[in-house]
N, C-alpha and C positions, 0 to 999 in steps of 0.2 A: 503494499499499500504505500509505503514511504517513497518508493521508486517512481510510483504513478504521480505523486505530487511533485517531485523533482522534475520530471519530464514536462508536467504541465507549467511550472513555473519558468522552466528554460524556454518553453515555447512563448510564454508571455512576454519574457525578456526579449526574445527575438523580434516578436511583433512591435514591442516598444521601441527598439533600436531602428527597426525598418521606418516606422512612423517618424522618428526624430530625423532620419536621413531625408525622407520625403520633405519634412518641413524645411529643413536646410536647403534643399534644392529649389523648392518653390520660393523661399525668401530670396535666394540668389537671383532667380529669374526675375522676380519683382524689382529687385534693384538694377536690372538691365533696362527696365522699362522706363527710362528716361526720355525727353524729347529729342535729344541729339541722337540715340540709337534708333529710335522709331523712325525719325526723318531719314536716316541714311538707310535703313533696311527697307523703307517704303520707296526710296528712289532707286534702290536695286531691284526690287520687285518689279516696278513699272517704270523701267527705263524709258526714256523718250528716244524716239526714232525720227529725227529732223529730216532725214532723207526720204522716208517713205512719205511723211506728210507732204513734202515739197513735190514728190513725184505726183501724189494724188491731186494736188492742186493744179499742177502743170497739166495732167491729163483732163481735169475738168475744164480748165481754160482751153485746152485743144479742141475739144469737142462741142464747145459752145459755138453756134453757128453765127457768124459775122460777115458782112460783105467785104470789109477792108482787110481781113485777116491780121489785124493788129495782135490779137490775143494769141495767135499761133506764133508769132515773132516772140512773144513774151513766154509762151508755154513751153516751147522746145528747149531754150536754155534752163528753164526750171527743172524739166524732167532730167536732162543732163547733169544738172548740179545735184539733183537728188540722187541719181544712181551714184555720182562720185561720193557724195557723203555716206551713202550705205556702205560703200567699200571701206571709207576711211573711219567713220565714227564707230565707236564701240557701244552697241546698244545691247550688251548682254544682260541677262537677268539672273536671278539665283539659280533657276533650274539649268541655265547654260553653264554656270561655274560648276554645278553638280555633276552634269554629264561630262564635262571636261575633266574633273577630277577622278571620276570612275574610270575614264579612258586612260589616264596618266597611272593609275594605279594598275590597271591591267597591264600597261606597257612595262611598268617597273617589275611586275610579277613574271612577265614573259622573260625579260632580260635576266632576272634572277635564276629562272629556271634553265635558261641556256648557258649560264655561268657554270651551274653545278656540274 
């Protein structure tokens, strides 16, 4: 009977320690929730893509019917500039960073296996 109580007490201690660890993790996560961190993570999640926006505006202007074709003269350079910005501008998001990290880890694992 004494052994049963010891097991029960040990189990309760483990549950208490687990609850303490959870509380510590949650409090640390709450301390990360300041405006600067939220703003930077939000900017990374919804990274603006100025090239695509410029291209869309250019295509809209290009397809507007007009007798003098002035909008076409403006739209074509906008489309070209948008394509250039798409190539140059880094519009990566958190998911892109995760995919690239997984690819890099896979490559490193392949290198390690070939070295062995």
